[in-house]
C-alpha positions as CSV (number, residue, x, y, z in Angstrom):
1,M,4.2,28.5,21.9
2,D,4.6,29.8,18.3
3,R,1.3,29.6,16.3
4,T,3.1,29.5,13.0
5,Q,4.1,25.8,13.6
6,F,0.4,24.8,13.2
7,Q,0.0,26.5,9.8
8,P,0.3,24.1,6.8
9,S,2.6,26.6,5.1
10,T,3.9,30.1,5.6
11,Q,2.1,31.2,2.4
12,K,-1.4,32.5,2.8
13,L,-3.9,30.6,0.6
14,G,-6.8,32.1,-1.2
15,L,-10.3,30.6,-1.1
16,K,-9.9,28.9,-4.5
17,Q,-6.6,27.3,-3.4
18,V,-8.2,26.1,-0.2
19,C,-11.1,24.6,-2.1
20,R,-8.8,22.8,-4.5
21,Y,-6.7,21.4,-1.5
22,H,-9.9,20.2,0.2
23,Q,-11.2,18.5,-3.0
24,A,-7.8,16.7,-3.4
25,T,-7.9,15.4,0.2
26,V,-11.5,14.2,0.3
27,A,-11.8,10.4,0.0
28,T,-13.5,8.9,-3.1
29,P,-16.8,7.5,-2.1
30,R,-17.1,3.7,-1.7
31,R,-19.0,1.6,-4.2
32,T,-22.0,-0.3,-2.9
33,Y,-21.7,-4.0,-2.3
34,H,-23.4,-4.8,-5.6
35,E,-21.2,-2.3,-7.5
36,S,-18.1,-3.8,-5.8
37,I,-19.1,-7.3,-6.9
38,A,-19.6,-6.0,-10.5
39,Y,-16.2,-4.4,-10.3
40,L,-14.5,-7.7,-9.2
41,R,-16.2,-9.5,-12.1
42,S,-15.1,-6.9,-14.6
43,A,-11.5,-7.1,-13.2
44,Q,-11.8,-10.9,-13.6
45,I,-11.1,-11.5,-9.9
46,L,-14.5,-13.0,-9.5
47,G,-16.1,-15.3,-12.1
48,A,-19.2,-14.2,-13.9
49,D,-21.0,-17.3,-12.7
50,E,-20.0,-17.0,-9.0
51,S,-22.8,-16.0,-6.6
52,S,-21.8,-13.7,-3.7
53,P,-24.7,-13.1,-1.4
54,M,-23.7,-11.2,1.8
55,P,-23.7,-13.6,4.8
56,K,-25.7,-12.7,7.9
57,Q,-22.7,-13.0,10.2
58,T,-18.9,-13.0,10.1
59,P,-17.9,-16.0,8.0
60,Q,-16.0,-18.8,9.7
61,P,-14.1,-21.7,8.1
62,E,-16.5,-24.3,9.4
63,D,-19.6,-22.5,8.0
64,D,-21.7,-24.3,5.4
65,E,-21.9,-22.9,1.9
66,P,-22.5,-20.2,0.8
67,L,-19.8,-18.2,2.6
68,G,-20.6,-15.1,0.5
69,L,-17.6,-13.4,-1.1
70,S,-14.6,-15.6,-0.3
71,F,-11.1,-16.0,-1.3
72,F,-10.0,-19.6,-0.5
73,R,-6.6,-20.8,-1.6
74,T,-6.5,-17.8,-3.9
75,R,-3.5,-15.8,-5.0
76,L,-4.1,-12.1,-5.3
77,A,-0.7,-11.0,-6.4
78,K,0.5,-9.7,-9.8
79,A,3.5,-8.0,-11.2
80,S,1.4,-4.8,-11.2
81,R,-0.4,-3.7,-8.1
82,I,-4.0,-4.8,-7.7
83,D,-6.3,-1.9,-6.8
84,L,-9.3,-2.9,-4.6
85,S,-9.8,0.6,-3.3
86,N,-13.1,2.2,-2.5
87,L,-15.1,-1.0,-2.4
88,S,-17.7,-2.4,0.1
89,L,-16.7,-5.9,0.9
90,P,-18.0,-6.6,4.4
91,R,-18.1,-10.1,5.8
92,T,-15.5,-11.4,3.2
93,F,-13.7,-14.6,4.0
94,F,-10.0,-14.8,3.2
95,G,-8.7,-18.3,3.9
96,R,-5.3,-19.7,3.1
97,S,-4.7,-17.2,0.4
98,E,-1.7,-15.1,-0.7
99,I,-2.5,-11.4,-0.8
100,R,0.4,-9.3,-1.9
101,D,0.6,-5.8,-3.4
102,V,-3.1,-5.2,-3.1
103,S,-4.5,-1.8,-2.2
104,F,-7.6,-1.9,0.1
105,R,-7.5,1.9,0.7
106,N,-10.9,3.1,1.9
107,T,-12.4,-0.4,1.4
108,D,-15.0,-1.6,3.9
109,L,-13.8,-5.0,5.2
110,S,-15.9,-4.9,8.4
111,E,-16.7,-8.2,10.0
112,S,-14.4,-10.0,7.5
113,N,-12.3,-13.0,8.4
114,L,-8.7,-13.4,7.5
115,Y,-8.0,-17.1,8.3
116,P,-4.3,-17.8,8.5
117,V,-2.4,-20.5,6.8
118,S,-1.7,-23.3,9.2
């Protein structure tokens, strides 16, 4: 087996070039839950008066209020792409919503519920 096939390029890289390459590929750190909520408010996705405590378990449609952060019958779609990257939004409820052209890259959506439209 030829070892050259595993090299990223045939050109040898210097230490400075390798460091720049590594910095460019390292993911941006996620915001905390509270920083993420503040970001959603500043982007006017979440109202200033809306409360968003994190629920103790995965949210279900039949749960009593408060569900925590939830998008119910909400449209997250614009002519320009919505960037929700690098956020911490665990246990978020998405119910009967349209979500299109939204980037969730490196966003924590663990234990979230995407409830389908019936």
